[in-house]
MMTF fields as JSON, N, C-alpha, C and O atoms, coordinates in Angstrom:
{
  "mmtfVersion": "1.0.0",
  "mmtfProducer": "UNKNOWN",
  "numBonds": 515,
  "numAtoms": 516,
  "numGroups": 129,
  "numChains": 1,
  "numModels": 1,
  "chainsPerModel": [1],
  "groupsPerChain": [129],
  "chainIdList": ["A"],
  "bondAtomList": [4, 2, 8, 6, 12, 10, 16, 14, 20, 18, 24, 22, 28, 26, 32, 30, 36, 34, 40, 38, 44, 42, 48, 46, 52, 50, 56, 54, 60, 58, 64, 62, 68, 66, 72, 70, 76, 74, 80, 78, 84, 82, 88, 86, 92, 90, 96, 94, 100, 98, 104, 102, 108, 106, 112, 110, 116, 114, 120, 118, 124, 122, 128, 126, 132, 130, 136, 134, 140, 138, 144, 142, 148, 146, 152, 150, 156, 154, 160, 158, 164, 162, 168, 166, 172, 170, 176, 174, 180, 178, 184, 182, 188, 186, 192, 190, 196, 194, 200, 198, 204, 202, 208, 206, 212, 210, 216, 214, 220, 218, 224, 222, 228, 226, 232, 230, 236, 234, 240, 238, 244, 242, 248, 246, 252, 250, 256, 254, 260, 258, 264, 262, 268, 266, 272, 270, 276, 274, 280, 278, 284, 282, 288, 286, 292, 290, 296, 294, 300, 298, 304, 302, 308, 306, 312, 310, 316, 314, 320, 318, 324, 322, 328, 326, 332, 330, 336, 334, 340, 338, 344, 342, 348, 346, 352, 350, 356, 354, 360, 358, 364, 362, 368, 366, 372, 370, 376, 374, 380, 378, 384, 382, 388, 386, 392, 390, 396, 394, 400, 398, 404, 402, 408, 406, 412, 410, 416, 414, 420, 418, 424, 422, 428, 426, 432, 430, 436, 434, 440, 438, 444, 442, 448, 446, 452, 450, 456, 454, 460, 458, 464, 462, 468, 466, 472, 470, 476, 474, 480, 478, 484, 482, 488, 486, 492, 490, 496, 494, 500, 498, 504, 502, 508, 506, 512, 510],
  "bondOrderList": [1, 1, 1, 1, 1, 1, 1, 1, 1, 1, 1, 1, 1, 1, 1, 1, 1, 1, 1, 1, 1, 1, 1, 1, 1, 1, 1, 1, 1, 1, 1, 1, 1, 1, 1, 1, 1, 1, 1, 1, 1, 1, 1, 1, 1, 1, 1, 1, 1, 1, 1, 1, 1, 1, 1, 1, 1, 1, 1, 1, 1, 1, 1, 1, 1, 1, 1, 1, 1, 1, 1, 1, 1, 1, 1, 1, 1, 1, 1, 1, 1, 1, 1, 1, 1, 1, 1, 1, 1, 1, 1, 1, 1, 1, 1, 1, 1, 1, 1, 1, 1, 1, 1, 1, 1, 1, 1, 1, 1, 1, 1, 1, 1, 1, 1, 1, 1, 1, 1, 1, 1, 1, 1, 1, 1, 1, 1, 1],
  "groupList": [{"groupName": "MET", "atomNameList": ["N", "CA", "C", "O"], "elementList": ["N", "C", "C", "O"], "formalChargeList": [0, 0, 0, 0], "bondAtomList": [1, 0, 2, 1, 3, 2], "bondOrderList": [1, 1, 2], "singleLetterCode": "M", "chemCompType": "L-PEPTIDE LINKING"}, {"groupName": "LEU", "atomNameList": ["N", "CA", "C", "O"], "elementList": ["N", "C", "C", "O"], "formalChargeList": [0, 0, 0, 0], "bondAtomList": [1, 0, 2, 1, 3, 2], "bondOrderList": [1, 1, 2], "singleLetterCode": "L", "chemCompType": "L-PEPTIDE LINKING"}, {"groupName": "LYS", "atomNameList": ["N", "CA", "C", "O"], "elementList": ["N", "C", "C", "O"], "formalChargeList": [0, 0, 0, 0], "bondAtomList": [1, 0, 2, 1, 3, 2], "bondOrderList": [1, 1, 2], "singleLetterCode": "K", "chemCompType": "L-PEPTIDE LINKING"}, {"groupName": "ARG", "atomNameList": ["N", "CA", "C", "O"], "elementList": ["N", "C", "C", "O"], "formalChargeList": [0, 0, 0, 0], "bondAtomList": [1, 0, 2, 1, 3, 2], "bondOrderList": [1, 1, 2], "singleLetterCode": "R", "chemCompType": "L-PEPTIDE LINKING"}, {"groupName": "THR", "atomNameList": ["N", "CA", "C", "O"], "elementList": ["N", "C", "C", "O"], "formalChargeList": [0, 0, 0, 0], "bondAtomList": [1, 0, 2, 1, 3, 2], "bondOrderList": [1, 1, 2], "singleLetterCode": "T", "chemCompType": "L-PEPTIDE LINKING"}, {"groupName": "ILE", "atomNameList": ["N", "CA", "C", "O"], "elementList": ["N", "C", "C", "O"], "formalChargeList": [0, 0, 0, 0], "bondAtomList": [1, 0, 2, 1, 3, 2], "bondOrderList": [1, 1, 2], "singleLetterCode": "I", "chemCompType": "L-PEPTIDE LINKING"}, {"groupName": "CYS", "atomNameList": ["N", "CA", "C", "O"], "elementList": ["N", "C", "C", "O"], "formalChargeList": [0, 0, 0, 0], "bondAtomList": [1, 0, 2, 1, 3, 2], "bondOrderList": [1, 1, 2], "singleLetterCode": "C", "chemCompType": "L-PEPTIDE LINKING"}, {"groupName": "ASN", "atomNameList": ["N", "CA", "C", "O"], "elementList": ["N", "C", "C", "O"], "formalChargeList": [0, 0, 0, 0], "bondAtomList": [1, 0, 2, 1, 3, 2], "bondOrderList": [1, 1, 2], "singleLetterCode": "N", "chemCompType": "L-PEPTIDE LINKING"}, {"groupName": "TYR", "atomNameList": ["N", "CA", "C", "O"], "elementList": ["N", "C", "C", "O"], "formalChargeList": [0, 0, 0, 0], "bondAtomList": [1, 0, 2, 1, 3, 2], "bondOrderList": [1, 1, 2], "singleLetterCode": "Y", "chemCompType": "L-PEPTIDE LINKING"}, {"groupName": "PRO", "atomNameList": ["N", "CA", "C", "O"], "elementList": ["N", "C", "C", "O"], "formalChargeList": [0, 0, 0, 0], "bondAtomList": [1, 0, 2, 1, 3, 2], "bondOrderList": [1, 1, 2], "singleLetterCode": "P", "chemCompType": "L-PEPTIDE LINKING"}, {"groupName": "PHE", "atomNameList": ["N", "CA", "C", "O"], "elementList": ["N", "C", "C", "O"], "formalChargeList": [0, 0, 0, 0], "bondAtomList": [1, 0, 2, 1, 3, 2], "bondOrderList": [1, 1, 2], "singleLetterCode": "F", "chemCompType": "L-PEPTIDE LINKING"}, {"groupName": "VAL", "atomNameList": ["N", "CA", "C", "O"], "elementList": ["N", "C", "C", "O"], "formalChargeList": [0, 0, 0, 0], "bondAtomList": [1, 0, 2, 1, 3, 2], "bondOrderList": [1, 1, 2], "singleLetterCode": "V", "chemCompType": "L-PEPTIDE LINKING"}, {"groupName": "SER", "atomNameList": ["N", "CA", "C", "O"], "elementList": ["N", "C", "C", "O"], "formalChargeList": [0, 0, 0, 0], "bondAtomList": [1, 0, 2, 1, 3, 2], "bondOrderList": [1, 1, 2], "singleLetterCode": "S", "chemCompType": "L-PEPTIDE LINKING"}, {"groupName": "ASP", "atomNameList": ["N", "CA", "C", "O"], "elementList": ["N", "C", "C", "O"], "formalChargeList": [0, 0, 0, 0], "bondAtomList": [1, 0, 2, 1, 3, 2], "bondOrderList": [1, 1, 2], "singleLetterCode": "D", "chemCompType": "L-PEPTIDE LINKING"}, {"groupName": "GLY", "atomNameList": ["N", "CA", "C", "O"], "elementList": ["N", "C", "C", "O"], "formalChargeList": [0, 0, 0, 0], "bondAtomList": [1, 0, 2, 1, 3, 2], "bondOrderList": [1, 1, 2], "singleLetterCode": "G", "chemCompType": "PEPTIDE LINKING"}, {"groupName": "GLU", "atomNameList": ["N", "CA", "C", "O"], "elementList": ["N", "C", "C", "O"], "formalChargeList": [0, 0, 0, 0], "bondAtomList": [1, 0, 2, 1, 3, 2], "bondOrderList": [1, 1, 2], "singleLetterCode": "E", "chemCompType": "L-PEPTIDE LINKING"}, {"groupName": "GLN", "atomNameList": ["N", "CA", "C", "O"], "elementList": ["N", "C", "C", "O"], "formalChargeList": [0, 0, 0, 0], "bondAtomList": [1, 0, 2, 1, 3, 2], "bondOrderList": [1, 1, 2], "singleLetterCode": "Q", "chemCompType": "L-PEPTIDE LINKING"}, {"groupName": "HIS", "atomNameList": ["N", "CA", "C", "O"], "elementList": ["N", "C", "C", "O"], "formalChargeList": [0, 0, 0, 0], "bondAtomList": [1, 0, 2, 1, 3, 2], "bondOrderList": [1, 1, 2], "singleLetterCode": "H", "chemCompType": "L-PEPTIDE LINKING"}, {"groupName": "ALA", "atomNameList": ["N", "CA", "C", "O"], "elementList": ["N", "C", "C", "O"], "formalChargeList": [0, 0, 0, 0], "bondAtomList": [1, 0, 2, 1, 3, 2], "bondOrderList": [1, 1, 2], "singleLetterCode": "A", "chemCompType": "L-PEPTIDE LINKING"}],
  "groupTypeList": [0, 1, 2, 1, 3, 4, 5, 1, 1, 6, 7, 8, 9, 8, 8, 1, 1, 1, 5, 10, 11, 11, 5, 5, 12, 5, 9, 3, 1, 5, 5, 9, 2, 4, 12, 5, 8, 12, 11, 7, 13, 4, 2, 11, 4, 14, 2, 11, 5, 12, 11, 2, 15, 2, 7, 4, 4, 2, 15, 5, 5, 1, 2, 12, 2, 15, 2, 11, 1, 11, 8, 8, 7, 2, 15, 5, 7, 1, 2, 1, 14, 13, 2, 5, 2, 11, 4, 14, 15, 10, 2, 8, 9, 12, 2, 11, 4, 4, 2, 8, 1, 10, 7, 8, 16, 2, 8, 1, 8, 17, 2, 7, 5, 10, 8, 5, 11, 7, 18, 4, 12, 5, 7, 2, 5, 12, 4, 12, 16],
  "groupIdList": [1, 2, 3, 4, 5, 6, 7, 8, 9, 10, 11, 12, 13, 14, 15, 16, 17, 18, 19, 20, 21, 22, 23, 24, 25, 26, 27, 28, 29, 30, 31, 32, 33, 34, 35, 36, 37, 38, 39, 40, 41, 42, 43, 44, 45, 46, 47, 48, 49, 50, 51, 52, 53, 54, 55, 56, 57, 58, 59, 60, 61, 62, 63, 64, 65, 66, 67, 68, 69, 70, 71, 72, 73, 74, 75, 76, 77, 78, 79, 80, 81, 82, 83, 84, 85, 86, 87, 88, 89, 90, 91, 92, 93, 94, 95, 96, 97, 98, 99, 100, 101, 102, 103, 104, 105, 106, 107, 108, 109, 110, 111, 112, 113, 114, 115, 116, 117, 118, 119, 120, 121, 122, 123, 124, 125, 126, 127, 128, 129],
  "secStructList": [7, 2, 2, 2, 2, 2, 2, 2, 6, 6, 7, 2, 2, 2, 2, 2, 2, 2, 2, 2, 2, 2, 2, 2, 6, 2, 2, 2, 2, 2, 1, 7, 7, 7, 7, 1, 1, 7, 1, 1, 7, 7, 7, 7, 7, 7, 7, 3, 3, 3, 3, 3, 7, 7, 6, 6, 7, 5, 3, 3, 3, 3, 7, 1, 1, 1, 7, 5, 5, 7, 7, 5, 7, 1, 7, 7, 7, 7, 7, 6, 6, 5, 3, 3, 3, 3, 3, 3, 3, 3, 3, 7, 7, 7, 7, 7, 7, 1, 6, 6, 1, 7, 7, 1, 1, 2, 2, 2, 2, 2, 6, 6, 7, 7, 7, 3, 3, 3, 3, 3, 3, 3, 3, 3, 3, 3, 7, 7, 7],
  "xCoordList": [-26.06, -26.216, -25.27, -24.188, -25.133, -23.919, -22.85, -21.756, -22.85, -21.86, -21.103, -19.878, -21.432, -20.731, -19.821, -18.591, -20.979, -20.246, -18.346, -17.228, -19.118, -17.695, -17.059, -15.905, -17.21, -16.483, -15.4, -14.171, -15.799, -15.281, -14.365, -13.184, -14.81, -14.053, -13.142, -12.933, -12.741, -11.423, -10.428, -9.448, -10.115, -9.05, -7.303, -6.426, -7.797, -6.48, -5.088, -4.182, -4.974, -4.634, -4.105, -2.913, -5.353, -5.244, -3.972, -3.133, -4.142, -3.302, -1.378, -0.342, -1.793, -0.624, 0.103, 1.268, -0.483, -0.667, 0.291, 1.268, -0.421, -0.225, 1.694, 2.449, 1.635, 2.622, 3.799, 4.802, 3.873, 4.485, 5.086, 6.238, 3.989, 4.296, 5.814, 6.857, 4.796, 6.042, 7.072, 7.765, 6.982, 8.594, 9.695, 10.566, 9.115, 9.57, 9.815, 10.908, 8.567, 9.311, 10.182, 10.106, 10.619, 11.476, 12.991, 13.716, 13.238, 14.726, 14.91, 15.891, 13.57, 14.057, 13.988, 14.524, 13.146, 13.24, 14.448, 14.547, 14.65, 15.704, 17.393, 18.155, 17.613, 19.247, 19.067, 18.819, 19.325, 19.882, 20.576, 21.753, 20.428, 20.141, 22.38, 22.742, 23.009, 24.772, 24.842, 24.192, 26.447, 26.308, 27.615, 28.286, 27.743, 28.945, 30.29, 31.304, 29.471, 30.421, 31.535, 30.984, 32.634, 33.351, 33.468, 32.679, 34.317, 34.363, 35.603, 35.771, 36.32, 38.495, 37.89, 38.625, 36.17, 36.177, 36.509, 36.649, 36.573, 36.444, 35.826, 35.536, 35.795, 35.106, 33.556, 33.376, 32.662, 30.894, 31.045, 31.473, 30.461, 29.512, 28.627, 28.575, 27.592, 25.814, 24.641, 24.515, 23.982, 22.663, 22.339, 22.621, 21.535, 21.098, 19.831, 19.209, 19.525, 17.618, 17.44, 16.412, 18.22, 17.347, 18.586, 19.583, 18.178, 18.503, 17.951, 16.877, 18.648, 18.003, 20.099, 21.28, 18.684, 19.532, 19.436, 18.731, 20.403, 20.207, 20.711, 21.577, 21.013, 21.699, 23.345, 23.252, 24.188, 25.208, 25.261, 25.565, 24.642, 25.056, 23.893, 22.715, 24.669, 23.253, 23.968, 25.074, 22.566, 21.832, 21.721, 21.007, 22.648, 22.381, 22.194, 22.898, 21.332, 21.051, 21.176, 20.535, 22.415, 23.294, 22.561, 22.615, 22.286, 22.043, 22.766, 22.715, 24.212, 24.408, 24.206, 23.035, 25.322, 24.866, 23.76, 23.011, 23.658, 23.351, 22.977, 23.466, 22.601, 21.973, 23.159, 24.035, 23.444, 24.5, 23.898, 23.198, 24.459, 23.505, 25.34, 26.457, 24.882, 26.054, 25.707, 24.96, 27.022, 26.487, 27.808, 28.86, 27.859, 28.4, 28.289, 27.339, 29.512, 29.562, 29.703, 29.496, 30.121, 30.286, 28.881, 27.791, 29.299, 28.444, 28.337, 29.365, 27.43, 27.458, 25.818, 25.123, 25.478, 24.566, 23.472, 22.464, 23.083, 22.588, 20.825, 19.727, 21.476, 18.941, 19.279, 20.167, 18.188, 17.361, 17.997, 17.909, 18.503, 18.882, 20.475, 21.084, 20.615, 21.925, 23.312, 23.086, 24.557, 25.589, 26.742, 27.219, 26.813, 28.323, 29.773, 30.069, 30.239, 31.665, 32.011, 32.541, 32.187, 31.589, 32.906, 33.394, 33.778, 35.639, 35.344, 35.477, 34.993, 35.141, 35.336, 35.901, 34.989, 34.962, 33.573, 32.61, 33.468, 32.595, 32.192, 33.205, 31.716, 31.682, 29.632, 28.494, 29.995, 28.191, 27.479, 27.805, 26.2, 25.645, 25.429, 25.332, 25.253, 25.527, 23.852, 22.834, 24.825, 23.909, 23.601, 24.149, 22.464, 21.611, 21.973, 22.528, 22.47, 22.868, 21.308, 21.058, 20.603, 19.428, 18.244, 17.694, 17.698, 16.555, 15.959, 16.605, 15.188, 13.668, 13.387, 12.325, 15.257, 15.191, 14.734, 14.167, 14.987, 15.167, 15.768, 14.707, 16.608, 17.203, 17.797, 16.858, 18.653, 18.451, 19.712, 20.467, 19.934, 21.075, 20.257, 20.569, 18.801, 17.925, 16.997, 16.385, 16.967, 15.757, 16.813, 16.651, 17.761, 18.463, 18.627, 18.322, 19.115, 18.508, 16.895, 16.496, 16.254, 15.158, 15.058, 14.039, 15.565, 15.711, 17.116, 17.761, 17.209, 18.466, 20.195, 20.945, 20.62, 21.206, 21.905, 21.645, 23.26, 24.329, 24.907, 24.642, 25.867, 26.845, 26.454, 25.625, 27.08, 27.251, 28.653, 29.883, 28.001, 29.786, 29.847, 28.908, 31.508, 31.433, 32.103, 33.233, 32.036, 32.464, 33.379, 33.107, 34.428, 35.305, 35.023, 34.81, 35.004, 35.151, 33.626, 33.291, 32.989, 32.187, 32.404, 32.756, 32.083, 32.699, 31.402, 30.775, 31.073, 29.262, 29.903, 30.851, 29.574, 29.514, 28.837, 29.111, 27.715, 26.468, 25.526, 25.448, 24.615, 24.195, 22.048, 21.791, 21.33, 19.674, 19.605, 20.25, 18.357, 17.526, 16.199, 15.467],
  "yCoordList": [-125.06, -125.415, -126.695, -126.282, -127.503, -128.636, -128.157, -128.649, -127.416, -126.626, -125.223, -125.223, -124.502, -123.724, -124.639, -124.686, -125.571, -126.56, -127.133, -127.114, -127.727, -128.033, -127.389, -127.817, -126.126, -124.789, -124.313, -124.359, -124.099, -124.629, -125.724, -125.55, -126.55, -127.841, -128.531, -129.744, -127.834, -127.444, -126.544, -126.988, -125.978, -125.405, -125.336, -124.909, -126.196, -126.392, -126.073, -125.983, -125.875, -124.805, -123.986, -123.847, -123.146, -121.924, -121.829, -120.934, -123.197, -122.804, -123.881, -123.774, -124.896, -124.122, -123.541, -123.717, -122.343, -121.136, -120.102, -119.357, -120.461, -120.161, -120.256, -119.542, -121.414, -122.605, -121.946, -121.636, -121.631, -121.072, -120.228, -120.373, -118.525, -117.673, -117.124, -116.479, -118.042, -118.601, -118.275, -117.392, -119.806, -120.528, -119.336, -119.032, -118.602, -117.266, -116.25, -115.686, -115.747, -114.626, -115.227, -114.367, -115.888, -115.941, -115.585, -114.8, -116.178, -115.907, -114.372, -113.696, -113.812, -111.943, -110.956, -109.877, -111.814, -111.129, -112.549, -111.901, -112.956, -113.553, -112.953, -112.307, -113.11, -113.077, -111.664, -111.342, -110.491, -109.17, -108.516, -108.872, -107.951, -106.913, -106.635, -106.431, -106.814, -106.083, -105.519, -105.69, -104.492, -103.616, -104.439, -105.408, -103.745, -104.366, -103.546, -103.949, -101.984, -100.771, -101.137, -101.875, -100.757, -100.942, -99.288, -98.402, -98.984, -97.987, -97.086, -95.91, -98.648, -98.225, -97.822, -97.816, -97.425, -97.153, -95.68, -95.038, -95.429, -93.498, -92.271, -91.081, -93.712, -93.494, -94.384, -95.551, -93.554, -94.208, -93.132, -92.049, -93.634, -93.198, -93.598, -94.79, -92.829, -92.946, -91.994, -90.771, -92.817, -91.643, -91.159, -91.768, -89.684, -88.32, -88.97, -88.731, -89.324, -90.07, -88.967, -88.39, -88.382, -86.659, -85.572, -85.815, -84.893, -83.322, -83.273, -83.862, -82.345, -81.345, -80.71, -81.055, -79.113, -78.148, -77.849, -76.929, -78.145, -77.765, -77.057, -77.576, -75.61, -74.679, -74.592, -74.76, -74.449, -74.425, -76.074, -76.349, -76.913, -78.579, -78.775, -78.433, -79.371, -80.023, -82.046, -82.579, -82.463, -83.913, -83.899, -83.1, -85.512, -86.093, -88.316, -89.205, -88.256, -89.628, -90.37, -90.245, -91.427, -91.38, -93.306, -93.988, -93.622, -95.599, -95.274, -94.229, -96.335, -97.005, -98.116, -98.489, -99.139, -100.6, -100.817, -101.793, -99.431, -99.511, -98.182, -97.189, -97.937, -96.335, -95.923, -96.75, -94.677, -94.183, -92.652, -92.087, -92.019, -90.661, -89.632, -90.036, -88.343, -87.851, -87.399, -87.9, -85.586, -84.897, -84.015, -84.654, -82.587, -81.542, -79.752, -78.977, -79.699, -78.799, -77.259, -76.087, -77.857, -76.932, -76.746, -77.216, -75.735, -75.202, -76.314, -76.68, -76.739, -77.873, -77.909, -78.189, -77.557, -77.534, -78.647, -78.005, -79.81, -80.728, -81.488, -81.558, -81.66, -82.057, -83.991, -84.736, -83.987, -85.665, -86.205, -85.77, -87.066, -88.257, -87.99, -88.514, -87.598, -86.597, -87.9, -88.606, -87.948, -89.193, -88.103, -86.977, -88.965, -88.564, -89.393, -90.566, -88.805, -89.4, -89.097, -88.015, -89.397, -88.904, -88.887, -89.384, -88.451, -88.931, -88.346, -87.196, -89.402, -88.788, -89.627, -90.689, -89.37, -90.574, -91.245, -90.61, -93.055, -94.129, -93.317, -93.333, -93.064, -93.356, -94.205, -93.809, -94.967, -95.353, -94.133, -92.954, -94.844, -93.84, -94.295, -95.441, -92.24, -92.28, -93.621, -93.992, -93.911, -95.023, -94.041, -93.012, -94.813, -94.384, -94.151, -95.213, -92.931, -92.955, -93.035, -93.939, -91.879, -92.863, -93.577, -93.428, -94.351, -95.29, -95.343, -94.403, -95.61, -94.971, -93.569, -93.275, -92.54, -91.739, -92.244, -93.335, -91.112, -91.595, -92.415, -92.929, -93.132, -94.428, -93.535, -93.228, -93.01, -92.964, -93.529, -92.916, -94.454, -95.272, -96.854, -97.419, -97.018, -97.443, -97.451, -98.361, -96.245, -95.463, -95.395, -95.608, -95.053, -95.17, -96.789, -96.858, -98.217, -99.686, -99.934, -100.641, -99.135, -99.887, -99.025, -99.355, -97.745, -97.181, -97.437, -96.704, -98.497, -99.0, -98.802, -99.507, -97.388, -96.618, -96.541, -96.053, -97.404, -97.782, -96.877, -96.515, -96.259, -95.321, -93.587, -92.97, -93.298, -91.274, -91.235, -91.199, -91.256, -90.217, -88.96, -88.249, -88.232, -87.013, -86.243, -86.013, -85.808, -86.084, -84.074, -82.921, -84.754, -83.824, -83.257, -82.048, -84.234, -83.62, -84.279, -85.396, -83.65, -84.005, -83.594, -82.457, -85.049, -85.081, -85.484, -86.534, -84.023, -84.77, -85.447, -84.893, -86.352, -87.124, -86.964, -86.726, -87.072, -86.912, -86.198, -86.147, -85.491, -84.341, -85.283, -85.896, -85.062, -85.574, -85.386, -84.663, -86.429, -85.086, -84.592, -83.783],
  "zCoordList": [-44.217, -43.432, -43.724, -43.305, -44.015, -44.234, -45.148, -44.871, -46.062, -47.489, -46.188, -46.309, -45.448, -44.013, -43.421, -43.404, -42.794, -41.675, -42.321, -41.808, -44.133, -44.571, -44.659, -44.65, -44.789, -44.99, -43.454, -43.491, -42.84, -41.512, -41.127, -40.826, -41.147, -40.916, -42.307, -42.312, -43.219, -43.894, -43.205, -43.803, -42.716, -42.407, -41.805, -41.054, -42.939, -43.113, -43.425, -42.596, -44.939, -45.249, -44.618, -44.343, -44.242, -43.438, -42.341, -42.235, -41.482, -40.679, -40.87, -40.213, -42.208, -43.043, -43.204, -42.845, -44.002, -44.232, -42.765, -42.839, -41.771, -40.642, -39.729, -39.069, -40.222, -39.364, -40.323, -39.679, -41.965, -42.449, -41.919, -41.508, -41.775, -41.473, -40.355, -40.253, -39.732, -38.634, -38.295, -37.79, -38.952, -39.546, -39.504, -38.689, -41.194, -42.008, -41.36, -41.415, -40.445, -39.46, -38.062, -37.185, -37.804, -36.604, -36.968, -36.357, -37.857, -37.233, -37.676, -37.364, -38.628, -39.018, -37.344, -37.091, -36.469, -35.493, -33.982, -32.941, -33.932, -33.133, -33.953, -33.234, -34.743, -35.434, -35.979, -37.141, -34.375, -34.73, -35.953, -35.906, -36.712, -38.092, -36.945, -35.787, -38.19, -37.866, -39.526, -40.557, -38.944, -40.176, -41.39, -41.036, -42.889, -43.502, -42.452, -41.882, -42.644, -42.259, -40.658, -39.841, -40.375, -39.427, -38.2, -38.53, -37.017, -36.855, -38.273, -38.596, -38.834, -38.783, -40.322, -41.31, -40.39, -42.497, -42.114, -41.073, -43.596, -43.226, -44.205, -44.077, -45.688, -46.763, -46.882, -46.534, -47.408, -48.234, -48.886, -48.487, -50.545, -51.417, -51.735, -52.038, -51.806, -51.548, -52.003, -51.954, -52.378, -52.93, -51.728, -50.696, -51.749, -50.653, -50.604, -51.639, -50.218, -49.272, -48.796, -49.147, -47.981, -47.369, -46.386, -45.704, -46.608, -46.045, -45.121, -45.0, -43.866, -43.137, -42.791, -42.78, -42.493, -41.261, -41.116, -41.532, -39.434, -37.854, -37.64, -36.935, -37.71, -37.555, -38.419, -39.635, -38.1, -39.012, -40.203, -41.364, -38.703, -39.542, -40.776, -40.875, -41.5, -42.321, -41.837, -41.744, -41.68, -41.862, -42.2, -42.808, -42.698, -44.396, -44.649, -45.127, -44.222, -44.795, -46.016, -47.059, -45.624, -46.924, -47.165, -46.142, -47.751, -49.178, -49.66, -50.309, -49.532, -50.207, -50.076, -50.143, -49.825, -49.412, -48.361, -48.408, -46.979, -46.595, -45.465, -46.004, -44.704, -44.213, -44.063, -43.81, -44.171, -42.994, -42.886, -43.727, -41.343, -41.078, -40.981, -40.657, -41.403, -42.519, -41.014, -40.174, -40.98, -40.126, -40.75, -40.782, -41.256, -42.656, -41.544, -41.435, -41.007, -40.674, -41.697, -41.385, -42.948, -43.944, -44.65, -44.324, -45.959, -47.004, -48.063, -48.632, -48.287, -50.063, -49.938, -48.962, -51.162, -52.134, -51.969, -52.263, -51.706, -51.953, -52.965, -53.518, -52.679, -53.7, -53.232, -52.817, -53.572, -53.136, -54.619, -55.768, -54.17, -54.962, -55.56, -56.493, -55.197, -55.464, -54.791, -53.808, -55.523, -56.005, -54.696, -54.834, -53.676, -53.304, -52.652, -52.879, -52.136, -51.177, -50.283, -50.539, -48.635, -47.821, -47.79, -48.805, -46.908, -46.446, -44.53, -44.114, -43.837, -41.94, -41.113, -41.375, -40.186, -38.638, -38.792, -39.222, -38.287, -38.701, -36.974, -36.276, -36.693, -34.567, -34.215, -34.467, -33.806, -32.702, -32.767, -32.621, -33.079, -31.693, -30.727, -30.289, -29.949, -28.304, -28.004, -28.59, -26.329, -26.158, -24.912, -24.513, -24.453, -23.25, -22.572, -22.293, -21.157, -20.321, -19.06, -18.263, -19.285, -18.051, -18.23, -19.321, -17.379, -17.416, -18.369, -18.833, -19.268, -19.169, -20.238, -20.787, -20.348, -22.002, -22.575, -22.532, -23.645, -25.518, -26.116, -26.471, -26.644, -27.098, -27.989, -28.724, -28.322, -30.34, -30.734, -31.49, -30.351, -30.437, -31.576, -32.624, -30.241, -30.727, -31.628, -32.188, -31.704, -33.155, -34.546, -35.748, -33.841, -35.323, -35.969, -37.159, -35.257, -35.517, -36.124, -37.05, -35.286, -36.208, -37.009, -37.615, -37.633, -38.834, -39.795, -40.545, -39.481, -40.17, -40.334, -41.008, -39.336, -39.015, -37.799, -36.699, -38.48, -37.763, -37.284, -36.137, -38.046, -37.985, -38.008, -38.677, -37.35, -37.46, -38.776, -38.781, -39.35, -40.118, -39.995, -40.352, -39.21, -38.789, -40.0, -39.571, -41.059, -42.044, -42.339, -42.002, -43.102, -42.809, -44.339, -44.425, -45.844, -47.06, -47.483, -47.09, -48.113, -49.396, -50.573, -50.888, -51.697, -53.214, -53.555, -53.411, -54.206, -55.542, -56.661, -57.217, -56.971, -57.914, -58.703, -59.879, -58.162, -59.936, -58.975, -57.747, -60.314, -59.604, -60.145, -61.181, -59.286, -59.718, -60.884, -61.644, -61.098, -62.502, -61.808, -62.379]
}
C-alpha cells in the first residue's frame, strides 16, 4: 500500500507533460490558418490527390504547396499522382447565406483548402507510375 501511495503522489512529471502539451497546442488553436495563394494568382502546379466526375465537370483536388480544389469542364484523363499545371481563375469558396445551413467555406477550411480554381486549361507534366 505504501508503494502505491508513493506512485500516486509522484504525479509531477505527468502534470509537467500536460502543461507542456497545453502550451504547445494553444497557438495552433488561436492562430488561424492562412493561404499562400491570392485571388490574383492564375497558375498552380501540383500532384493530383483526388478526381471526381460530377455531370460534365471534373472536381480535382490538387496538392502543391497547399491543397487547391479545381473544377474543369473539358475531358481529360487524369490518375492519382499525376503532376499537372492548371491555369484558371482563383476564387474563394462561397459563404453561407442562410444561418444554420451547411457552410461550404468552413468545410473546405477544415480540409485546408482555401481556394477554388475554375480551370481554363490543364497541362499534364508527368504521369504517375
